[in-house]
PABAMI-339617 format. One record per residue (C-alpha): residue number from 0; residue in three letters; x, y, z. Coordinates in Angstrom, 3 decimals, decimal comma. Each point is the difference from the previous one (the first is absolute). Last residue first. Layout:
! PABAMI-339617
{i NUM	aa ALA	x X	y Y	z Z}
...
//
This chain:
! PABAMI-339617
{i 382	aa LEU	x 90,484	y 181,554	z -25,291}
{i 381	aa LYS	x -2,655	y -2,112	z 1,757}
{i 380	aa ASN	x 1,622	y -1,869	z 2,567}
{i 379	aa LEU	x 1,770	y 2,999	z 1,021}
{i 378	aa ILE	x -3,387	y 1,752	z 0,734}
{i 377	aa ASN	x -1,448	y -3,139	z 2,071}
{i 376	aa ILE	x 3,434	y -0,164	z 1,775}
{i 375	aa TRP	x -0,269	y 4,006	z 0,530}
{i 374	aa ARG	x -3,654	y -0,713	z 1,487}
{i 373	aa PHE	x 1,595	y -2,495	z 2,552}
{i 372	aa LEU	x 2,385	y 2,693	z 1,195}
{i 371	aa MET	x -2,659	y 2,292	z 0,700}
{i 370	aa ASP	x -2,069	y -2,348	z 1,923}
{i 369	aa LYS	x 3,403	y -0,699	z 2,216}
{i 368	aa VAL	x 0,367	y 3,744	z 0,005}
{i 367	aa ALA	x -3,178	y 0,591	z 1,840}
{i 366	aa SER	x 0,309	y -2,850	z 2,525}
{i 365	aa ILE	x 3,567	y 1,242	z 0,920}
{i 364	aa THR	x -1,786	y 3,538	z 0,450}
{i 363	aa GLY	x -2,855	y -1,348	z 2,050}
{i 362	aa ARG	x 2,325	y -1,733	z 2,305}
{i 361	aa ASP	x 2,119	y 3,154	z 0,997}
{i 360	aa PRO	x 3,517	y 0,595	z -1,462}
{i 359	aa ASN	x 2,259	y 0,983	z 2,720}
{i 358	aa HIS	x 3,480	y 0,929	z -1,284}
{i 357	aa TYR	x -1,147	y 1,385	z -3,147}
{i 356	aa LYS	x -3,051	y 1,500	z 1,603}
{i 355	aa THR	x 2,080	y 2,246	z 2,356}
{i 354	aa GLU	x 2,846	y 1,006	z -2,566}
{i 353	aa LEU	x -2,917	y 1,064	z -2,337}
{i 352	aa SER	x -1,692	y 2,012	z 2,709}
{i 351	aa GLY	x 3,212	y 1,311	z 1,221}
{i 350	aa PHE	x 1,094	y 1,615	z -3,230}
{i 349	aa ALA	x -3,355	y 1,658	z -0,601}
{i 348	aa ILE	x -1,141	y -0,741	z -3,632}
{i 347	aa ASN	x -0,528	y 3,001	z -1,941}
{i 346	aa GLU	x -3,043	y -0,282	z -2,746}
{i 345	aa LYS	x -1,906	y -1,640	z 2,552}
{i 344	aa GLN	x -3,032	y -2,462	z -0,189}
{i 343	aa LEU	x 0,551	y -2,005	z -2,943}
{i 342	aa THR	x 3,719	y 0,226	z 0,418}
{i 341	aa THR	x 2,683	y 2,230	z -1,538}
{i 340	aa VAL	x 3,436	y -1,297	z -1,026}
{i 339	aa THR	x 3,540	y 1,595	z -0,427}
{i 338	aa LYS	x 0,957	y 1,953	z 3,222}
{i 337	aa VAL	x -1,570	y -2,624	z 2,309}
{i 336	aa THR	x 1,246	y -2,839	z -2,116}
{i 335	aa ILE	x 3,907	y 1,526	z 0,306}
{i 334	aa ARG	x -0,529	y 0,298	z 3,911}
{i 333	aa LEU	x -1,368	y -3,533	z 0,214}
{i 332	aa VAL	x 2,856	y -1,354	z -1,626}
{i 331	aa GLN	x 2,460	y 1,833	z 1,652}
{i 330	aa ALA	x -1,634	y -1,189	z 3,318}
{i 329	aa VAL	x 0,419	y -3,338	z -1,075}
{i 328	aa VAL	x 4,036	y -0,045	z 0,080}
{i 327	aa ARG	x 1,449	y -2,771	z -2,135}
{i 326	aa ASN	x -1,659	y 0,810	z -3,483}
{i 325	aa VAL	x -0,516	y -3,019	z -1,746}
{i 324	aa ILE	x -3,726	y 0,385	z -1,306}
{i 323	aa MET	x -0,855	y -3,255	z -1,622}
{i 322	aa LYS	x 1,783	y -1,744	z 3,069}
{i 321	aa ASP	x -3,159	y -2,075	z 0,804}
{i 320	aa ILE	x -0,173	y 1,794	z 3,451}
{i 319	aa ILE	x 0,544	y 3,172	z -1,703}
{i 318	aa MET	x -2,787	y -0,531	z -2,686}
{i 317	aa LEU	x -2,501	y -1,241	z 2,869}
{i 316	aa ARG	x 0,649	y 3,226	z 2,282}
{i 315	aa LEU	x -0,605	y 2,151	z -2,666}
{i 314	aa LEU	x -3,145	y -1,530	z -1,022}
{i 313	aa LEU	x -1,091	y 0,123	z 3,805}
{i 312	aa ALA	x 0,887	y 4,119	z -0,152}
{i 311	aa LEU	x -2,039	y 0,382	z -2,972}
{i 310	aa LYS	x -3,032	y -2,167	z 1,363}
{i 309	aa ALA	x 0,398	y 2,060	z 3,565}
{i 308	aa VAL	x 0,299	y 3,461	z -2,249}
{i 307	aa SER	x -3,238	y -0,940	z -1,780}
{i 306	aa LEU	x 0,586	y -0,844	z -3,731}
{i 305	aa ALA	x -1,849	y 2,014	z -2,999}
{i 304	aa THR	x 3,529	y 1,106	z -1,238}
{i 303	aa GLN	x 1,468	y 3,195	z -1,196}
{i 302	aa ILE	x 3,742	y -0,141	z -0,955}
{i 301	aa LYS	x 1,228	y 3,546	z 0,953}
{i 300	aa ASP	x 1,148	y 2,396	z -2,582}
{i 299	aa GLU	x -3,954	y 0,797	z -0,726}
{i 298	aa GLN	x 0,084	y 1,609	z 3,624}
{i 297	aa GLU	x 2,445	y 2,804	z -1,583}
{i 296	aa THR	x -2,724	y 0,660	z -2,441}
{i 295	aa GLU	x -2,625	y 0,432	z 2,754}
{i 294	aa THR	x 2,152	y 2,343	z 1,861}
{i 293	aa LYS	x 1,777	y -0,718	z 2,776}
{i 292	aa PRO	x -0,692	y 2,432	z 3,177}
{i 291	aa THR	x 1,774	y 3,286	z 0,230}
{i 290	aa THR	x 3,130	y 0,128	z 2,463}
{i 289	aa GLU	x -1,167	y 1,667	z 3,236}
{i 288	aa PRO	x 1,189	y 3,474	z 0,491}
{i 287	aa THR	x 2,919	y -0,009	z 2,780}
{i 286	aa THR	x -1,397	y 1,156	z 3,301}
{i 285	aa ASP	x 1,439	y -2,698	z 2,046}
{i 284	aa ALA	x -1,456	y -0,374	z 3,746}
{i 283	aa GLU	x -2,349	y -2,818	z -0,980}
{i 282	aa LEU	x 3,066	y -2,014	z -1,392}
{i 281	aa PHE	x 2,546	y 0,750	z 2,833}
{i 280	aa LYS	x -2,687	y -0,763	z 2,682}
{i 279	aa ILE	x -0,816	y -3,276	z -1,820}
{i 278	aa GLU	x 3,705	y -0,850	z -0,256}
{i 277	aa GLU	x 0,498	y 0,925	z 3,812}
{i 276	aa ASP	x -2,871	y -2,253	z 1,153}
{i 275	aa ILE	x 1,270	y -2,926	z -2,335}
{i 274	aa TRP	x 3,691	y 0,053	z 1,579}
{i 273	aa GLN	x -1,550	y 0,274	z 3,315}
{i 272	aa ASN	x -2,225	y -2,792	z -0,747}
{i 271	aa VAL	x 2,777	y -2,230	z -1,111}
{i 270	aa GLN	x 2,051	y 0,503	z 3,075}
{i 269	aa GLU	x -2,781	y -0,485	z 2,328}
{i 268	aa LYS	x -1,069	y -2,994	z -1,493}
{i 267	aa ILE	x 3,218	y -1,602	z -0,112}
{i 266	aa SER	x 0,248	y 0,525	z 3,849}
{i 265	aa PRO	x 2,315	y 2,873	z 1,208}
{i 264	aa MET	x 3,583	y -1,079	z 0,421}
{i 263	aa ASN	x 1,985	y -1,195	z 3,347}
{i 262	aa SER	x -2,347	y -3,093	z 0,110}
{i 261	aa ASN	x 1,447	y -1,305	z -3,398}
{i 260	aa LEU	x -1,632	y -3,180	z -1,353}
{i 259	aa ILE	x -3,356	y 0,660	z 1,996}
{i 258	aa THR	x -2,634	y -2,088	z 1,749}
{i 257	aa ASN	x -1,576	y 1,152	z 3,277}
{i 256	aa LEU	x -3,228	y -0,114	z -1,357}
{i 255	aa LYS	x -0,549	y -1,922	z -3,615}
{i 254	aa THR	x -1,020	y 2,332	z -2,980}
{i 253	aa ARG	x -3,122	y -0,213	z -2,008}
{i 252	aa SER	x -0,139	y 2,179	z -3,087}
{i 251	aa GLN	x -2,594	y 2,546	z 0,087}
{i 250	aa ASN	x 2,436	y 3,081	z 0,420}
{i 249	aa ILE	x 1,887	y -1,260	z -3,117}
{i 248	aa ASN	x -3,082	y -0,556	z -1,919}
{i 247	aa LYS	x -1,304	y 3,423	z 0,717}
{i 246	aa GLN	x 3,392	y 1,860	z -0,800}
{i 245	aa GLU	x -0,063	y -1,707	z -3,273}
{i 244	aa PHE	x -3,267	y 1,375	z -0,738}
{i 243	aa ARG	x 0,918	y 3,395	z 1,650}
{i 242	aa LEU	x 3,103	y -0,052	z -2,636}
{i 241	aa ALA	x -1,873	y -0,886	z -2,704}
{i 240	aa ALA	x -2,602	y 2,851	z 0,408}
{i 239	aa VAL	x 2,961	y 2,506	z 0,616}
{i 238	aa LYS	x 1,324	y -0,973	z -3,541}
{i 237	aa GLU	x -3,276	y 0,001	z -1,673}
{i 236	aa ARG	x -0,579	y 3,822	z 1,411}
{i 235	aa ARG	x 3,542	y 0,965	z -0,785}
{i 234	aa THR	x -0,720	y -0,719	z -3,666}
{i 233	aa ASP	x 1,578	y -2,389	z -2,562}
{i 232	aa LEU	x 0,686	y -3,531	z 1,657}
{i 231	aa GLN	x 3,077	y -2,127	z -0,877}
{i 230	aa GLU	x 2,216	y 1,955	z 2,334}
{i 229	aa THR	x -2,420	y -0,650	z 2,988}
{i 228	aa LEU	x 0,654	y -3,717	z -0,083}
{i 227	aa ALA	x 3,641	y 0,072	z -0,498}
{i 226	aa THR	x 0,227	y 2,176	z 2,974}
{i 225	aa LEU	x -2,167	y -2,642	z 1,778}
{i 224	aa LYS	x 2,527	y -3,054	z -1,143}
{i 223	aa GLU	x 2,973	y 2,213	z 1,080}
{i 222	aa ILE	x -1,539	y 0,907	z 3,434}
{i 221	aa LEU	x -0,538	y -3,824	z 0,775}
{i 220	aa TYR	x 3,473	y -1,104	z -1,308}
{i 219	aa ALA	x 1,333	y 2,857	z 2,334}
{i 218	aa ILE	x -1,891	y -1,615	z 2,778}
{i 217	aa TYR	x 1,380	y -3,450	z -0,618}
{i 216	aa SER	x 3,661	y 1,193	z -0,064}
{i 215	aa ASP	x -0,343	y 1,812	z 3,138}
{i 214	aa ASP	x -1,637	y -3,230	z 1,543}
{i 213	aa ASN	x -3,134	y 0,689	z 2,159}
{i 212	aa PHE	x -1,432	y -3,655	z -0,505}
{i 211	aa ASN	x -2,983	y 0,324	z 2,494}
{i 210	aa LEU	x -1,010	y -3,465	z -0,060}
{i 209	aa SER	x -3,299	y 0,354	z -1,265}
{i 208	aa PHE	x 1,481	y 2,789	z -2,854}
{i 207	aa LEU	x 2,740	y -2,598	z -1,370}
{i 206	aa VAL	x -2,543	y -2,720	z 0,000}
{i 205	aa GLN	x -2,763	y 2,119	z -1,970}
{i 204	aa ARG	x 2,714	y 0,937	z -2,224}
{i 203	aa VAL	x 1,104	y -3,684	z -0,645}
{i 202	aa SER	x -3,670	y -0,623	z -0,876}
{i 201	aa THR	x -0,098	y 3,006	z -2,259}
{i 200	aa GLU	x 3,143	y -0,914	z -1,686}
{i 199	aa ALA	x -1,854	y -3,438	z -1,060}
{i 198	aa SER	x 0,585	y -3,726	z 0,138}
{i 197	aa LEU	x 2,695	y 0,383	z 2,655}
{i 196	aa THR	x -2,355	y 0,187	z 3,056}
{i 195	aa ASP	x -2,199	y -2,665	z -1,149}
{i 194	aa GLU	x 2,777	y -2,592	z -0,301}
{i 193	aa THR	x 1,342	y 0,755	z 3,491}
{i 192	aa LEU	x 3,437	y 0,718	z -0,079}
{i 191	aa LEU	x -0,474	y 3,754	z 0,671}
{i 190	aa GLU	x -2,008	y -0,815	z 3,318}
{i 189	aa ASN	x 2,479	y -2,315	z 1,218}
{i 188	aa MET	x 2,909	y 2,509	z -0,461}
{i 187	aa LEU	x -1,828	y 2,803	z 1,591}
{i 186	aa SER	x -0,687	y -1,982	z 3,247}
{i 185	aa ARG	x 3,607	y -1,157	z 0,062}
{i 184	aa GLN	x 1,272	y 3,665	z -0,113}
{i 183	aa TYR	x -2,312	y 0,998	z 2,368}
{i 182	aa TYR	x 0,498	y -2,639	z 2,660}
{i 181	aa LEU	x 4,063	y 0,434	z -0,170}
{i 180	aa GLU	x -0,514	y 3,849	z 0,475}
{i 179	aa ASN	x -2,459	y -0,331	z 2,892}
{i 178	aa TYR	x 2,140	y -2,617	z 1,793}
{i 177	aa THR	x 2,832	y 2,192	z -0,196}
{i 176	aa ALA	x 3,170	y -0,539	z -2,383}
{i 175	aa GLY	x 3,518	y -1,194	z -0,046}
{i 174	aa THR	x 3,478	y 1,033	z -0,948}
{i 173	aa ARG	x -0,332	y -1,923	z -3,394}
{i 172	aa LYS	x -2,548	y 2,873	z -0,982}
{i 171	aa GLY	x 1,416	y 0,975	z -3,261}
{i 170	aa PHE	x -0,159	y -3,176	z -2,120}
{i 169	aa CYS	x -3,471	y -1,564	z 0,974}
{i 168	aa PHE	x -1,633	y 3,798	z 0,649}
{i 167	aa ARG	x 1,581	y 1,749	z -2,925}
{i 166	aa GLU	x -0,638	y -2,924	z -2,425}
{i 165	aa PHE	x -3,801	y 0,062	z 1,358}
{i 164	aa ASN	x -0,504	y 3,278	z -0,894}
{i 163	aa GLY	x 1,845	y -0,018	z -3,151}
{i 162	aa THR	x -2,439	y -2,966	z -1,274}
{i 161	aa LEU	x -2,644	y 2,027	z 0,622}
{i 160	aa ILE	x 1,259	y 3,507	z -1,704}
{i 159	aa THR	x 1,372	y -2,185	z -2,890}
{i 158	aa GLY	x -3,669	y -1,622	z -0,626}
{i 157	aa LEU	x -1,405	y 3,130	z -0,038}
{i 156	aa GLN	x 2,375	y 1,423	z -2,816}
{i 155	aa PRO	x -1,005	y -3,074	z -1,708}
{i 154	aa ASP	x -3,546	y 0,743	z 0,126}
{i 153	aa ILE	x -1,958	y -3,019	z 0,687}
{i 152	aa THR	x -2,509	y -1,442	z -2,405}
{i 151	aa THR	x 2,233	y -2,117	z -2,499}
{i 150	aa SER	x 1,664	y -1,825	z 2,856}
{i 149	aa GLY	x 2,725	y -2,258	z -0,476}
{i 148	aa GLU	x 2,599	y 1,892	z 1,487}
{i 147	aa LEU	x -2,421	y 0,819	z 3,028}
{i 146	aa ALA	x -0,269	y -3,577	z 0,696}
{i 145	aa VAL	x 3,308	y -0,924	z -0,289}
{i 144	aa LYS	x 1,338	y 2,810	z 2,212}
{i 143	aa LEU	x -2,604	y -0,819	z 2,788}
{i 142	aa LEU	x 1,197	y -3,785	z -0,235}
{i 141	aa GLU	x 3,698	y 1,449	z 0,664}
{i 140	aa LEU	x -1,468	y 2,154	z 2,713}
{i 139	aa LYS	x -1,483	y -3,014	z 1,835}
{i 138	aa ARG	x 3,266	y -1,618	z 0,547}
{i 137	aa CYS	x 1,351	y 3,246	z 1,336}
{i 136	aa LEU	x -2,760	y 0,279	z 2,507}
{i 135	aa GLU	x 0,624	y -3,418	z 1,391}
{i 134	aa ASP	x 3,510	y 0,913	z 0,560}
{i 133	aa ILE	x -0,930	y 3,088	z 1,607}
{i 132	aa SER	x -2,401	y -1,584	z 2,265}
{i 131	aa THR	x 2,711	y -2,729	z 1,216}
{i 130	aa LEU	x 2,401	y 2,745	z 0,274}
{i 129	aa PHE	x -2,504	y 1,985	z 2,351}
{i 128	aa TYR	x -0,998	y -3,017	z 2,178}
{i 127	aa SER	x 3,758	y -0,816	z 0,674}
{i 126	aa ALA	x 0,681	y 3,504	z 0,871}
{i 125	aa PRO	x -2,750	y 0,668	z 2,447}
{i 124	aa ALA	x -2,548	y 2,579	z -1,351}
{i 123	aa LYS	x 1,040	y 3,804	z 0,938}
{i 122	aa GLU	x -2,846	y 1,296	z 2,036}
{i 121	aa ASN	x -2,503	y 2,143	z -1,735}
{i 120	aa ARG	x -2,725	y -2,688	z 0,322}
{i 119	aa ASP	x 0,096	y 0,120	z 3,773}
{i 118	aa PHE	x -2,354	y -2,367	z 1,158}
{i 117	aa TYR	x -2,575	y 1,450	z 2,824}
{i 116	aa ASN	x -3,263	y -0,618	z -2,345}
{i 115	aa SER	x 1,665	y -3,295	z -0,975}
{i 114	aa PHE	x 0,023	y -1,379	z 3,555}
{i 113	aa PHE	x -0,730	y -3,813	z -0,718}
{i 112	aa ASP	x 1,398	y -0,493	z -3,339}
{i 111	aa GLU	x 2,930	y 2,386	z 0,144}
{i 110	aa ILE	x 0,938	y -1,122	z 3,276}
{i 109	aa PHE	x -0,229	y -3,659	z -0,730}
{i 108	aa ASN	x 1,905	y 0,926	z -3,485}
{i 107	aa LEU	x 2,809	y 1,079	z 2,595}
{i 106	aa THR	x -0,179	y -3,019	z 2,088}
{i 105	aa ALA	x 0,015	y -2,335	z -2,997}
{i 104	aa GLU	x 3,049	y 2,086	z -1,460}
{i 103	aa LEU	x 2,034	y -0,502	z 3,289}
{i 102	aa HIS	x -0,697	y -3,516	z 0,144}
{i 101	aa ALA	x 0,949	y -0,538	z -3,636}
{i 100	aa SER	x 3,058	y 1,842	z 0,625}
{i 99	aa ILE	x 0,981	y -2,340	z 3,024}
{i 98	aa THR	x -0,329	y -2,855	z -2,771}
{i 97	aa ASN	x 1,959	y 1,522	z -2,267}
{i 96	aa TYR	x 2,950	y 0,916	z 2,377}
{i 95	aa LEU	x 0,007	y -3,967	z 1,108}
{i 94	aa HIS	x 0,073	y -1,236	z -3,564}
{i 93	aa ILE	x 2,991	y 2,594	z -0,505}
{i 92	aa ILE	x 1,581	y -1,415	z 3,126}
{i 91	aa LYS	x -0,367	y -3,699	z -1,365}
{i 90	aa GLU	x 1,377	y 1,174	z -3,265}
{i 89	aa ASP	x 3,236	y 1,166	z 1,489}
{i 88	aa LEU	x 0,873	y 3,654	z -0,393}
{i 87	aa GLY	x 2,938	y 0,713	z -2,663}
{i 86	aa GLU	x -1,212	y 3,447	z -0,866}
{i 85	aa VAL	x -1,963	y 2,262	z 2,055}
{i 84	aa GLN	x -3,182	y 0,882	z -1,848}
{i 83	aa LYS	x -2,180	y -2,183	z 2,457}
{i 82	aa TYR	x 0,865	y 2,499	z 2,756}
{i 81	aa SER	x -1,214	y 2,994	z -1,797}
{i 80	aa TYR	x -3,514	y -1,883	z -0,493}
{i 79	aa VAL	x 0,272	y -0,744	z 4,083}
{i 78	aa ARG	x 0,305	y 3,790	z 0,617}
{i 77	aa ASP	x -2,647	y 1,182	z -2,755}
{i 76	aa LEU	x -2,672	y -2,512	z 2,075}
{i 75	aa LEU	x 1,096	y 1,516	z 3,187}
{i 74	aa ARG	x -0,331	y 3,561	z -1,078}
{i 73	aa ILE	x -3,537	y -0,920	z -1,574}
{i 72	aa LEU	x -0,825	y -1,647	z 3,235}
{i 71	aa LEU	x 1,029	y 3,304	z 1,906}
{i 70	aa ALA	x -2,220	y 2,021	z -2,363}
{i 69	aa GLN	x -2,847	y -2,157	z 0,466}
{i 68	aa ASN	x 0,226	y 0,211	z 3,469}
{i 67	aa VAL	x 0,234	y 3,736	z 0,345}
{i 66	aa GLN	x -2,773	y 0,066	z -2,381}
{i 65	aa VAL	x -2,524	y -2,058	z 1,930}
{i 64	aa TYR	x 0,444	y 1,572	z 3,276}
{i 63	aa GLN	x -0,055	y 3,497	z -1,569}
{i 62	aa GLN	x -3,200	y -0,697	z -1,833}
{i 61	aa LYS	x -1,454	y -1,353	z 3,562}
{i 60	aa ASP	x 1,099	y 2,859	z 1,863}
{i 59	aa ARG	x -1,659	y 2,383	z -2,600}
{i 58	aa ILE	x -3,219	y -1,873	z -0,015}
{i 57	aa LYS	x -0,380	y 0,080	z 3,886}
{i 56	aa PRO	x -1,033	y -3,187	z 1,757}
{i 55	aa ARG	x 3,342	y -1,826	z 0,370}
{i 54	aa ASN	x -0,300	y -3,109	z 2,107}
{i 53	aa ILE	x -1,855	y -1,745	z -2,716}
{i 52	aa MET	x 2,844	y 0,906	z -2,677}
{i 51	aa GLY	x 2,827	y -1,349	z 2,546}
{i 50	aa GLU	x -2,149	y -3,277	z 0,302}
{i 49	aa MET	x -0,186	y -0,467	z -3,607}
{i 48	aa LEU	x 3,596	y 0,577	z -0,310}
{i 47	aa LEU	x 1,068	y -1,954	z 2,798}
{i 46	aa GLY	x -2,033	y -3,089	z -1,579}
{i 45	aa ARG	x 1,919	y 0,408	z -3,485}
{i 44	aa VAL	x 3,222	y 0,529	z 2,034}
{i 43	aa LYS	x -0,566	y -3,342	z 1,676}
{i 42	aa GLU	x -0,484	y -2,027	z -3,391}
{i 41	aa ARG	x 2,890	y 1,656	z -1,595}
{i 40	aa GLU	x 2,394	y -0,478	z 3,049}
{i 39	aa ALA	x -0,761	y -3,717	z 0,140}
{i 38	aa GLU	x 1,049	y -0,604	z -3,596}
{i 37	aa SER	x 3,205	y 2,001	z 0,663}
{i 36	aa GLN	x 0,777	y -2,139	z 2,847}
{i 35	aa TYR	x -0,463	y -3,407	z -1,833}
{i 34	aa ILE	x 1,981	y 1,608	z -2,796}
{i 33	aa PHE	x 2,696	y 0,894	z 2,287}
{i 32	aa GLY	x -0,095	y -3,642	z 1,717}
{i 31	aa ARG	x -0,165	y -1,493	z -3,842}
{i 30	aa ILE	x 3,350	y 1,879	z -0,343}
{i 29	aa VAL	x 1,420	y -1,528	z 3,349}
{i 28	aa GLU	x -1,018	y -3,450	z -1,119}
{i 27	aa ASP	x 1,418	y 0,246	z -3,253}
{i 26	aa THR	x 3,456	y 1,170	z 1,333}
{i 25	aa LEU	x 1,196	y 3,267	z 0,115}
{i 24	aa PRO	x 4,020	y -0,022	z -0,230}
{i 23	aa ILE	x 0,153	y 3,227	z -1,986}
{i 22	aa LEU	x -2,455	y 2,274	z 1,619}
{i 21	aa ASN	x 1,695	y 0,282	z 3,273}
{i 20	aa ILE	x 2,190	y 2,470	z -1,831}
{i 19	aa ASN	x -2,332	y 2,596	z 0,107}
{i 18	aa THR	x 0,635	y 2,055	z -3,351}
{i 17	aa PRO	x -2,751	y -1,718	z -1,888}
{i 16	aa ASN	x -2,365	y 1,628	z 3,014}
{i 15	aa LEU	x -2,197	y -3,039	z 0,929}
{i 14	aa THR	x 0,350	y 0,822	z 3,622}
{i 13	aa ASN	x 0,272	y 3,506	z 0,238}
{i 12	aa SER	x -2,417	y 1,962	z -2,235}
{i 11	aa ILE	x -1,938	y -2,988	z -1,225}
{i 10	aa LEU	x -0,346	y -1,666	z 3,711}
{i 9	aa GLU	x -0,080	y 3,076	z 2,012}
{i 8	aa ASP	x -2,806	y 1,780	z -2,259}
{i 7	aa TRP	x -2,107	y -3,116	z -0,411}
{i 6	aa LYS	x -0,093	y -0,147	z 4,088}
{i 5	aa ASN	x -0,561	y 3,619	z 0,172}
{i 4	aa LEU	x -2,804	y 0,324	z -2,346}
{i 3	aa ILE	x -2,798	y -0,172	z 2,653}
{i 2	aa VAL	x 1,860	y 2,390	z 2,633}
{i 1	aa PRO	x -0,359	y 3,000	z -2,465}
{i 0	aa MET	x 3,832	y 1,032	z -1,290}
//
């Protein structure tokens, strides 16, 4: 035990141990004395930490110094936390434990704030800090579930993937988690609960790529979407072009440095890119004759419109929001539209293009559709 923590260690491990019979007759004056002693240690340790860093010019020595003291402070915090679980403790003793815990936490926070470059975020967080974070995450999970259940723009399958991640963390991680794991889950939850994120699935996707959400279920979900995209196209050339377009969008997505859900697995971009590369390689190597293009007669089986893809997407969104279209899965509506409708510019609408314009209508399209709706009102008045 480093010299700077010796007094705290002696106080906590021996003097204040619940098995120490001397705890029973502690008077208010003695308790105040212990609190004063701990306060003095808090101030002294901060000074010694600063001094110790100045006296260690090498970065490796600074890092080792910080992380050793960090680990030992966490151990002392966990020890005090375990003391508080002992049944039948006097309230004055519990107050003493709580006060000393606050002093230890303040010192640990001081290390994290002032020596953050050397702070080990892969170290397990103290039990008290971990449980407080988990409780807060569980409360927010209920808010997320309500928001997802009431959403008409988020695929229920994606909602299940997101809530499943938090449920596993909240209820399956009771043994503890590292600082990095806690920070990741809190960041993901806070990003998802913003109004802008839950307004569209594309916004959720941006957050998940930004935070490198490489969850197995989400990777499978993305691959399923890509498979559905290619299945609706007729030729290998169209399939390859669609996959390359999606790959471009994926590679251009912003991703935060040193941020990942599962550090033992490749990043989300790596996994999806690998699947796309293999699929393109397979399509380009396939020697099966291409299916013949649709004839003019077959095109007549579609509803032909003079709308642009953007206007069509916005009209669909209006009908879904107003519950004129009641399908729960937006992607299903878009897939049916692609197969049955033509637009002004295209006989075959790309699913990815329609989906993008559905979730992100531009101002020009919104203005044009408003004008169109006003014309409809005038037409109705004349009927």
